[in-house]
VOGUSE-845638 format. One record per residue: residue in three letters; x, y, z of N, C-alpha, C in turn; residue number from 1. Coordinates in Angstrom, 2 decimals, padded with zeros to 5 digits. Layout:
<sites>
rest,n_X,n_Y,n_Z,ca_X,ca_Y,ca_Z,c_X,c_Y,c_Z,nr
ALA,X,Y,Z,X,Y,Z,X,Y,Z,NUM
...
</sites>
This chain:
<sites>
rest,n_X,n_Y,n_Z,ca_X,ca_Y,ca_Z,c_X,c_Y,c_Z,nr
UNK,017.33,006.46,-008.13,016.21,005.88,-007.39,015.93,004.49,-007.96,1
UNK,015.67,003.55,-007.07,015.38,002.18,-007.47,014.13,002.12,-008.33,2
UNK,014.02,001.10,-009.18,012.82,000.92,-009.99,012.84,001.70,-011.28,3
UNK,013.96,002.33,-011.61,014.06,003.08,-012.85,013.34,004.42,-012.84,4
UNK,012.98,004.90,-011.68,012.29,006.20,-011.58,013.30,007.33,-011.48,5
UNK,012.95,008.43,-012.09,013.77,009.63,-011.97,013.63,010.17,-010.55,6
UNK,014.75,010.45,-009.87,014.69,010.89,-008.47,014.39,012.38,-008.33,7
UNK,013.12,012.74,-008.53,012.74,014.15,-008.36,012.75,014.49,-006.87,8
UNK,012.77,015.76,-006.57,012.76,016.21,-005.17,011.52,015.67,-004.46,9
UNK,010.35,015.77,-005.12,009.11,015.31,-004.49,009.15,013.80,-004.22,10
UNK,009.65,013.03,-005.18,009.72,011.58,-004.99,010.66,011.22,-003.85,11
UNK,011.79,011.92,-003.76,012.73,011.64,-002.69,012.14,011.98,-001.32,12
UNK,011.42,013.10,-001.24,010.77,013.49,000.01,009.74,012.45,000.41,13
UNK,008.89,012.05,-000.53,007.84,011.08,-000.22,008.42,009.71,000.11,14
UNK,009.47,009.30,-000.60,010.13,008.02,-000.30,010.70,008.04,001.11,15
UNK,011.29,009.15,001.51,011.84,009.25,002.85,010.74,009.15,003.90,16
UNK,009.60,009.78,003.66,008.48,009.68,004.59,007.95,008.24,004.66,17
UNK,008.00,007.52,003.55,007.47,006.16,003.50,008.40,005.15,004.16,18
UNK,009.69,005.22,003.86,010.61,004.17,004.31,011.90,004.70,004.93,19
UNK,012.00,005.98,005.15,013.23,006.57,005.65,013.66,006.04,007.01,20
UNK,012.70,005.60,007.82,013.06,005.08,009.14,013.19,003.55,009.14,21
UNK,013.02,002.93,007.97,013.16,001.48,007.87,011.93,000.70,008.29,22
UNK,010.88,001.38,008.68,009.65,000.70,009.09,008.69,000.57,007.92,23
UNK,007.92,-000.51,007.92,006.88,-000.67,006.91,005.64,000.09,007.36,24
UNK,004.91,000.59,006.39,003.68,001.30,006.74,002.63,001.16,005.65,25
UNK,001.41,001.44,006.05,000.26,001.48,005.15,-000.22,002.93,005.14,26
UNK,-000.28,003.52,003.97,-000.70,004.92,003.89,-001.78,005.07,002.83,27
UNK,-002.55,006.11,002.98,-003.41,006.56,001.89,-002.71,007.77,001.28,28
UNK,-003.13,008.16,000.12,-002.55,009.35,-000.50,-002.77,010.56,000.42,29
UNK,-003.94,010.61,001.02,-004.27,011.74,001.88,-003.40,011.77,003.14,30
UNK,-003.14,010.60,003.73,-002.31,010.58,004.95,-000.86,010.91,004.63,31
UNK,-000.37,010.48,003.46,001.00,010.82,003.07,001.10,012.31,002.74,32
UNK,000.09,012.87,002.12,000.04,014.30,001.84,000.08,015.09,003.15,33
UNK,-000.70,014.65,004.14,-000.72,015.33,005.44,000.65,015.23,006.13,34
UNK,001.30,014.07,006.02,002.63,013.89,006.62,003.64,014.82,005.97,35
UNK,003.55,014.97,004.66,004.46,015.87,003.94,004.22,017.31,004.37,36
UNK,002.96,017.70,004.44,002.64,019.06,004.90,003.13,019.28,006.31,37
UNK,002.98,018.26,007.17,003.41,018.36,008.57,004.90,018.55,008.71,38
UNK,005.66,018.10,007.72,007.12,018.28,007.72,007.53,019.56,007.00,39
UNK,006.55,020.34,006.57,006.85,021.58,005.89,007.18,021.41,004.41,40
UNK,006.90,020.25,003.85,007.18,020.01,002.42,006.00,020.48,001.58,41
UNK,006.32,021.13,000.49,005.28,021.61,-000.42,005.17,020.61,-001.57,42
UNK,004.08,019.87,-001.56,003.81,018.89,-002.60,002.29,018.82,-002.76,43
UNK,001.82,018.74,-003.98,000.37,018.70,-004.20,-000.16,017.29,-003.97,44
UNK,-001.46,017.20,-003.69,-002.09,015.91,-003.52,-002.01,015.10,-004.81,45
UNK,-002.15,015.76,-005.95,-002.03,015.07,-007.25,-000.64,014.46,-007.41,46
UNK,000.39,015.16,-006.97,001.76,014.64,-007.04,001.91,013.43,-006.14,47
UNK,001.28,013.47,-004.97,001.34,012.32,-004.06,000.69,011.11,-004.73,48
UNK,-000.51,011.28,-005.29,-001.17,010.18,-005.99,-000.30,009.65,-007.12,49
UNK,000.22,010.54,-007.94,001.06,010.12,-009.08,002.32,009.40,-008.61,50
UNK,002.92,009.87,-007.54,004.13,009.23,-007.01,003.83,007.85,-006.46,51
UNK,002.74,007.71,-005.72,002.37,006.40,-005.19,002.11,005.41,-006.32,52
UNK,001.41,005.84,-007.36,001.16,004.97,-008.53,002.47,004.60,-009.20,53
UNK,003.38,005.55,-009.35,004.68,005.28,-009.98,005.49,004.29,-009.13,54
UNK,005.46,004.45,-007.81,006.17,003.52,-006.93,005.59,002.11,-007.06,55
UNK,004.27,002.00,-007.17,003.64,000.68,-007.34,004.03,000.07,-008.68,56
UNK,003.96,000.85,-009.75,004.31,000.35,-011.08,005.77,-000.07,-011.16,57
UNK,006.63,000.57,-010.37,008.06,000.23,-010.35,008.36,-000.94,-009.41,58
UNK,007.33,-001.46,-008.73,007.54,-002.58,-007.84,008.13,-002.23,-006.49,59
UNK,007.99,-000.96,-006.09,008.56,-000.51,-004.82,007.57,-000.60,-003.67,60
UNK,006.29,-000.68,-003.99,005.25,-000.84,-002.99,004.03,-001.44,-003.67,61
UNK,003.04,-001.82,-002.89,001.85,-002.40,-003.49,000.59,-001.68,-003.02,62
UNK,-000.39,-001.69,-003.87,-001.68,-001.09,-003.55,-002.60,-002.16,-002.98,63
UNK,-003.27,-001.83,-001.89,-004.26,-002.71,-001.29,-005.59,-001.98,-001.37,64
UNK,-006.52,-002.53,-002.14,-007.83,-001.91,-002.31,-008.77,-002.52,-001.28,65
UNK,-009.29,-001.67,-000.41,-010.19,-002.14,000.64,-011.62,-002.17,000.14,66
UNK,-012.00,-001.19,-000.58,-013.27,-001.20,-001.29,-013.05,-000.39,-002.55,67
UNK,-014.03,-000.28,-003.38,-013.83,000.38,-004.66,-013.36,001.82,-004.57,68
UNK,-013.57,002.46,-003.43,-013.24,003.87,-003.31,-012.03,004.16,-002.44,69
UNK,-011.47,003.15,-001.78,-010.40,003.41,-000.81,-009.21,002.49,-001.09,70
UNK,-008.06,003.11,-001.35,-006.83,002.37,-001.55,-005.81,002.74,-000.49,71
UNK,-005.07,001.74,-000.05,-003.95,001.91,000.84,-002.70,001.48,000.08,72
UNK,-001.58,002.05,000.44,-000.33,001.72,-000.22,000.59,001.15,000.84,73
UNK,001.11,-000.04,000.56,001.87,-000.84,001.52,003.33,-000.90,001.09,74
UNK,004.23,-000.56,001.99,005.66,-000.60,001.66,006.24,-002.01,001.83,75
UNK,005.49,-002.91,002.42,005.95,-004.30,002.59,005.57,-005.08,001.34,76
UNK,006.54,-005.67,000.68,006.31,-006.25,-000.65,006.06,-007.75,-000.67,77
UNK,006.27,-008.46,000.43,005.98,-009.89,000.38,004.47,-010.11,000.46,78
UNK,004.03,-011.30,000.05,002.61,-011.62,000.12,002.21,-011.80,001.58,79
UNK,001.21,-011.06,002.01,000.74,-011.16,003.39,-000.69,-010.61,003.47,80
UNK,-001.47,-011.13,004.42,-002.85,-010.66,004.59,-002.89,-009.38,005.42,81
UNK,-004.05,-008.76,005.42,-004.25,-007.50,006.16,-005.52,-007.56,006.99,82
UNK,-005.49,-006.84,008.11,-006.69,-006.53,008.87,-007.10,-005.12,008.48,83
UNK,-008.38,-004.93,008.19,-008.93,-003.59,008.00,-009.84,-003.31,009.17,84
UNK,-009.50,-002.28,009.94,-010.25,-001.91,011.14,-011.32,-000.90,010.72,85
UNK,-012.58,-001.36,010.64,-013.66,-000.52,010.14,-013.92,000.70,010.99,86
UNK,-013.71,000.60,012.31,-014.01,001.74,013.18,-013.00,002.87,013.03,87
UNK,-011.75,002.56,012.68,-010.73,003.60,012.54,-010.30,003.83,011.10,88
UNK,-010.70,002.93,010.20,-010.30,003.06,008.80,-008.82,002.81,008.59,89
UNK,-008.21,001.99,009.46,-006.79,001.71,009.32,-006.57,000.29,008.82,90
UNK,-005.41,000.11,008.21,-005.01,-001.19,007.66,-003.74,-001.62,008.38,91
UNK,-003.71,-002.86,008.87,-002.52,-003.39,009.53,-002.22,-004.77,008.96,92
UNK,-001.00,-005.21,009.13,-000.62,-006.55,008.69,-001.26,-007.58,009.59,93
UNK,-001.70,-008.69,008.99,-002.21,-009.84,009.74,-001.13,-010.92,009.69,94
UNK,-001.12,-011.81,010.66,-000.07,-012.84,010.69,-000.23,-013.85,009.54,95
UNK,000.68,-013.80,008.59,000.61,-014.65,007.40,000.73,-016.12,007.76,96
UNK,001.51,-016.44,008.79,001.73,-017.84,009.14,000.46,-018.51,009.68,97
UNK,-000.55,-017.72,010.03,-001.81,-018.29,010.54,-002.87,-018.42,009.45,98
UNK,-002.58,-017.94,008.26,-003.54,-018.00,007.16,-003.33,-019.28,006.37,99
UNK,-004.42,-019.97,006.08,-004.32,-021.19,005.28,-005.49,-021.25,004.31,100
UNK,-005.18,-021.61,003.08,-006.20,-021.85,002.07,-006.24,-023.34,001.78,101
UNK,-007.42,-023.90,001.81,-007.55,-025.31,001.45,-007.51,-025.47,-000.06,102
UNK,-008.09,-024.51,-000.76,-008.16,-024.63,-002.21,-008.63,-023.31,-002.81,103
UNK,-008.07,-022.96,-003.93,-008.55,-021.81,-004.70,-009.46,-022.33,-005.80,104
UNK,-010.39,-021.52,-006.26,-011.24,-021.97,-007.37,-010.42,-022.16,-008.65,105
UNK,-010.93,-023.00,-009.54,-010.28,-023.18,-010.83,-010.23,-021.84,-011.55,106
UNK,-009.10,-021.55,-012.17,-008.94,-020.29,-012.89,-009.55,-020.43,-014.28,107
UNK,-010.10,-019.36,-014.80,-010.64,-019.42,-016.17,-009.54,-019.78,-017.16,108
UNK,-009.91,-020.45,-018.20,-008.95,-020.86,-019.22,-008.23,-019.64,-019.79,109
UNK,-006.93,-019.81,-020.01,-006.13,-018.73,-020.59,-005.67,-017.69,-019.59,110
UNK,-005.77,-018.01,-018.28,-005.33,-017.05,-017.26,-004.31,-017.72,-016.34,111
UNK,-003.59,-016.90,-015.59,-002.70,-017.40,-014.56,-002.90,-016.54,-013.32,112
UNK,-002.62,-017.12,-012.19,-002.78,-016.42,-010.92,-001.69,-015.36,-010.78,113
UNK,-002.09,-014.12,-010.59,-001.14,-013.03,-010.38,-000.84,-012.90,-008.88,114
UNK,-001.87,-012.90,-008.07,-001.72,-012.83,-006.62,-003.09,-012.96,-005.98,115
UNK,-003.10,-013.23,-004.70,-004.33,-013.31,-003.92,-004.23,-012.25,-002.83,116
UNK,-005.18,-011.34,-002.80,-005.22,-010.32,-001.76,-006.23,-010.74,-000.70,117
UNK,-005.81,-010.72,000.56,-006.69,-011.07,001.65,-006.79,-009.87,002.58,118
UNK,-008.01,-009.33,002.68,-008.30,-008.24,003.62,-009.39,-008.73,004.55,119
UNK,-009.06,-008.83,005.80,-009.99,-009.30,006.82,-010.55,-008.08,007.53,120
UNK,-011.85,-007.87,007.38,-012.49,-006.68,007.97,-012.85,-006.97,009.42,121
UNK,-012.50,-006.03,010.31,-012.76,-006.20,011.72,-013.65,-005.06,012.24,122
UNK,-014.51,-005.43,013.18,-015.36,-004.45,013.86,-015.25,-004.73,015.35,123
UNK,-014.95,-003.72,016.13,-014.82,-003.91,017.59,-016.20,-004.12,018.19,124
UNK,-016.25,-004.97,019.21,-017.54,-005.24,019.89,-017.52,-004.72,021.30,125
</sites>
């Protein structure tokens, strides 16, 4: 398995659900757990959380924190913004080519920029 992870049965099953069809997706631990159950796979929710964290630490996916209590896991690894749809609680990619920053604030001394996360919250009218 890429990223130096041991290819356990559970990791292989979850990886297939995440990227087996070649499509990028945004999942929560709960939605991935439900997808695994829906395919008849026996995996605990704790294993799903641990696997998602391990995939992130290995650089295979990234975590997008929408608020302090809700994380989404994104299989698309390039820098790109997101739309968060408040009415459905879903996260989708936003067009990166339309995003522009005029300037970032000065960074505190002794730090470097790791990344900028952009989550644009939407509410239907």
